[in-house]
Backbone as JSON Lines, residues from 0, in Angstrom:
{"i":0,"aa":"X","n":[-4.66,-0.15,6.47],"ca":[-4.89,0.88,7.45],"c":[-4.75,2.27,6.82]}
{"i":1,"aa":"X","n":[-3.85,2.41,5.89],"ca":[-3.69,3.71,5.25],"c":[-4.93,4.04,4.44]}
{"i":2,"aa":"X","n":[-5.49,3.04,3.74],"ca":[-6.72,3.27,2.99],"c":[-7.85,3.69,3.93]}
{"i":3,"aa":"X","n":[-7.93,3.05,5.09],"ca":[-8.94,3.41,6.07],"c":[-8.75,4.85,6.54]}
{"i":4,"aa":"X","n":[-7.51,5.22,6.82],"ca":[-7.22,6.6,7.25],"c":[-7.61,7.6,6.17]}
{"i":5,"aa":"X","n":[-7.38,7.23,4.91],"ca":[-7.76,8.12,3.81],"c":[-9.28,8.25,3.72]}
{"i":6,"aa":"X","n":[-10.0,7.15,3.91],"ca":[-11.46,7.19,3.88],"c":[-12.02,8.03,5.03]}
{"i":7,"aa":"X","n":[-11.45,7.88,6.21],"ca":[-11.9,8.66,7.36],"c":[-11.64,10.14,7.11]}
{"i":8,"aa":"X","n":[-10.47,10.45,6.56],"ca":[-10.14,11.85,6.27],"c":[-11.15,12.44,5.29]}
{"i":9,"aa":"X","n":[-11.48,11.66,4.24],"ca":[-12.47,12.13,3.26],"c":[-13.81,12.4,3.91]}
{"i":10,"aa":"X","n":[-14.22,11.54,4.84],"ca":[-15.51,11.71,5.49],"c":[-15.52,12.89,6.47]}
{"i":11,"aa":"X","n":[-14.4,13.16,7.09],"ca":[-14.34,14.24,8.08],"c":[-14.12,15.61,7.46]}
{"i":12,"aa":"X","n":[-13.34,15.66,6.42],"ca":[-12.98,16.94,5.81],"c":[-13.35,16.92,4.34]}
{"i":13,"aa":"X","n":[-13.68,18.07,3.85],"ca":[-14.02,18.15,2.43],"c":[-12.78,18.4,1.57]}
{"i":14,"aa":"X","n":[-11.65,18.61,2.22],"ca":[-10.41,18.87,1.5],"c":[-9.94,17.61,0.78]}
{"i":15,"aa":"X","n":[-8.99,17.82,-0.13],"ca":[-8.34,16.66,-0.75],"c":[-7.49,15.94,0.29]}
{"i":16,"aa":"X","n":[-7.23,14.69,0.01],"ca":[-6.41,13.88,0.91],"c":[-4.98,14.43,0.91]}
{"i":17,"aa":"X","n":[-4.37,14.58,2.08],"ca":[-3.01,15.13,2.14],"c":[-2.01,14.27,1.36]}
{"i":18,"aa":"X","n":[-1.04,14.96,0.82],"ca":[0.0,14.29,0.03],"c":[0.75,13.25,0.87]}
{"i":19,"aa":"X","n":[0.93,13.54,2.14],"ca":[1.66,12.61,3.02],"c":[0.94,11.26,3.11]}
{"i":20,"aa":"X","n":[-0.39,11.28,3.16],"ca":[-1.14,10.03,3.2],"c":[-1.02,9.26,1.89]}
{"i":21,"aa":"X","n":[-1.04,9.98,0.79],"ca":[-0.89,9.32,-0.51],"c":[0.51,8.7,-0.63]}
{"i":22,"aa":"X","n":[1.52,9.43,-0.17],"ca":[2.9,8.91,-0.19],"c":[3.02,7.67,0.7]}
{"i":23,"aa":"X","n":[2.41,7.73,1.87],"ca":[2.47,6.6,2.8],"c":[1.82,5.37,2.17]}
{"i":24,"aa":"X","n":[0.7,5.57,1.47],"ca":[0.03,4.44,0.82],"c":[0.94,3.83,-0.25]}
{"i":25,"aa":"X","n":[1.59,4.67,-1.04],"ca":[2.5,4.19,-2.07],"c":[3.64,3.38,-1.45]}
{"i":26,"aa":"X","n":[4.18,3.87,-0.35],"ca":[5.25,3.16,0.35],"c":[4.77,1.81,0.88]}
{"i":27,"aa":"X","n":[3.59,1.8,1.47],"ca":[3.05,0.57,2.04],"c":[2.78,-0.46,0.95]}
{"i":28,"aa":"X","n":[2.21,-0.03,-0.17],"ca":[1.92,-0.96,-1.27],"c":[3.22,-1.53,-1.84]}
{"i":29,"aa":"X","n":[4.24,-0.69,-1.99],"ca":[5.53,-1.17,-2.5],"c":[6.14,-2.19,-1.54]}
{"i":30,"aa":"X","n":[6.07,-1.91,-0.25],"ca":[6.61,-2.85,0.74],"c":[5.82,-4.16,0.73]}
{"i":31,"aa":"X","n":[4.51,-4.08,0.6],"ca":[3.68,-5.28,0.54],"c":[4.07,-6.15,-0.65]}
{"i":32,"aa":"X","n":[4.26,-5.54,-1.81],"ca":[4.65,-6.3,-3.0],"c":[6.02,-6.94,-2.81]}
{"i":33,"aa":"X","n":[6.94,-6.23,-2.2],"ca":[8.27,-6.77,-1.95],"c":[8.2,-7.98,-1.01]}
{"i":34,"aa":"X","n":[7.44,-7.85,0.05],"ca":[7.32,-8.95,1.01],"c":[6.6,-10.15,0.41]}
{"i":35,"aa":"X","n":[5.61,-9.89,-0.44],"ca":[4.93,-10.99,-1.12],"c":[5.89,-11.74,-2.03]}
{"i":36,"aa":"X","n":[6.74,-11.0,-2.73],"ca":[7.71,-11.64,-3.62],"c":[8.73,-12.46,-2.82]}
{"i":37,"aa":"X","n":[9.14,-11.95,-1.67],"ca":[10.12,-12.65,-0.84],"c":[9.55,-13.92,-0.21]}
{"i":38,"aa":"X","n":[8.26,-13.91,0.1],"ca":[7.66,-15.06,0.77],"c":[6.97,-16.02,-0.19]}
{"i":39,"aa":"X","n":[6.97,-15.72,-1.46],"ca":[6.29,-16.57,-2.45],"c":[6.77,-18.02,-2.42]}
{"i":40,"aa":"X","n":[8.08,-18.29,-2.33],"ca":[8.5,-19.7,-2.28],"c":[7.93,-20.46,-1.08]}
{"i":41,"aa":"X","n":[7.84,-19.8,0.05],"ca":[7.3,-20.44,1.25],"c":[5.81,-20.71,1.08]}
{"i":42,"aa":"X","n":[5.09,-19.74,0.54],"ca":[3.66,-19.91,0.33],"c":[3.4,-21.06,-0.64]}
{"i":43,"aa":"X","n":[4.17,-21.12,-1.71],"ca":[4.0,-22.21,-2.68],"c":[4.31,-23.56,-2.05]}
{"i":44,"aa":"X","n":[5.3,-23.59,-1.17],"ca":[5.65,-24.84,-0.5],"c":[4.47,-25.33,0.33]}
{"i":45,"aa":"X","n":[3.82,-24.43,1.06],"ca":[2.69,-24.83,1.9],"c":[1.45,-25.16,1.08]}
{"i":46,"aa":"X","n":[1.37,-24.66,-0.15],"ca":[0.23,-24.98,-1.02],"c":[0.38,-26.34,-1.69]}
{"i":47,"aa":"X","n":[1.58,-26.9,-1.68],"ca":[1.82,-28.2,-2.29],"c":[1.23,-29.29,-1.39]}
{"i":48,"aa":"X","n":[0.25,-30.06,-1.91],"ca":[-0.4,-31.07,-1.07],"c":[0.55,-32.15,-0.55]}
{"i":49,"aa":"X","n":[1.52,-32.54,-1.37],"ca":[2.48,-33.57,-0.94],"c":[3.32,-33.06,0.23]}
{"i":50,"aa":"X","n":[3.78,-31.83,0.13],"ca":[4.59,-31.25,1.21],"c":[3.76,-31.11,2.48]}
{"i":51,"aa":"X","n":[2.53,-30.65,2.34],"ca":[1.66,-30.5,3.51],"c":[1.42,-31.85,4.18]}
{"i":52,"aa":"X","n":[1.16,-32.87,3.39],"ca":[0.94,-34.21,3.94],"c":[2.2,-34.7,4.67]}
{"i":53,"aa":"X","n":[3.34,-34.47,4.06],"ca":[4.61,-34.89,4.67],"c":[4.84,-34.16,6.0]}
{"i":54,"aa":"X","n":[4.54,-32.87,6.03],"ca":[4.72,-32.09,7.25],"c":[3.79,-32.57,8.36]}
{"i":55,"aa":"X","n":[2.58,-32.96,8.0],"ca":[1.63,-33.42,9.01],"c":[1.97,-34.8,9.54]}
{"i":56,"aa":"X","n":[2.54,-35.64,8.7],"ca":[2.78,-37.02,9.11],"c":[4.16,-37.26,9.72]}
{"i":57,"aa":"X","n":[5.12,-36.4,9.44],"ca":[6.47,-36.6,9.95],"c":[6.57,-36.09,11.38]}
{"i":58,"aa":"X","n":[7.06,-36.95,12.26],"ca":[7.23,-36.58,13.67],"c":[8.68,-36.23,14.0]}
{"i":59,"aa":"X","n":[9.6,-36.66,13.16],"ca":[11.02,-36.39,13.38],"c":[11.39,-35.11,12.65]}
{"i":60,"aa":"X","n":[11.79,-34.11,13.41],"ca":[12.13,-32.82,12.83],"c":[13.28,-32.88,11.84]}
{"i":61,"aa":"X","n":[14.24,-33.71,12.12],"ca":[15.41,-33.83,11.23],"c":[15.01,-34.43,9.88]}
{"i":62,"aa":"X","n":[14.14,-35.45,9.92],"ca":[13.67,-36.05,8.66],"c":[12.87,-35.04,7.85]}
{"i":63,"aa":"X","n":[12.05,-34.25,8.53],"ca":[11.26,-33.23,7.84],"c":[12.18,-32.17,7.24]}
{"i":64,"aa":"X","n":[13.18,-31.76,8.0],"ca":[14.13,-30.78,7.48],"c":[14.83,-31.31,6.24]}
{"i":65,"aa":"X","n":[15.28,-32.55,6.29],"ca":[15.95,-33.16,5.13],"c":[15.01,-33.23,3.93]}
{"i":66,"aa":"X","n":[13.76,-33.61,4.17],"ca":[12.78,-33.67,3.09],"c":[12.58,-32.3,2.45]}
{"i":67,"aa":"X","n":[12.38,-31.29,3.28],"ca":[12.15,-29.93,2.77],"c":[13.38,-29.41,2.04]}
{"i":68,"aa":"X","n":[14.56,-29.7,2.57],"ca":[15.8,-29.25,1.92],"c":[15.97,-29.92,0.56]}
{"i":69,"aa":"X","n":[15.66,-31.21,0.48],"ca":[15.79,-31.92,-0.8],"c":[14.76,-31.45,-1.82]}
{"i":70,"aa":"X","n":[13.53,-31.3,-1.38],"ca":[12.46,-30.99,-2.32],"c":[12.4,-29.5,-2.68]}
{"i":71,"aa":"X","n":[12.64,-28.63,-1.72],"ca":[12.44,-27.2,-1.93],"c":[13.73,-26.38,-1.84]}
{"i":72,"aa":"X","n":[14.82,-27.03,-1.6],"ca":[16.1,-26.33,-1.59],"c":[16.23,-25.44,-0.44]}
């Protein structure tokens, strides 16, 4: 959204993009990278075909929890 706001600003005004928008973009990109790093283990878990198959076939929540705890900590 910040990139979109910067593009709109460029199209509406001939001035340079305000420093506040550039700062906001830097902040958003840093936060995105942090959140990606924090969620990487979960994403990898869902990308594992064995884990996905186990999640789809297991009907007992406790058994699934135990499986995930054993395999993925």
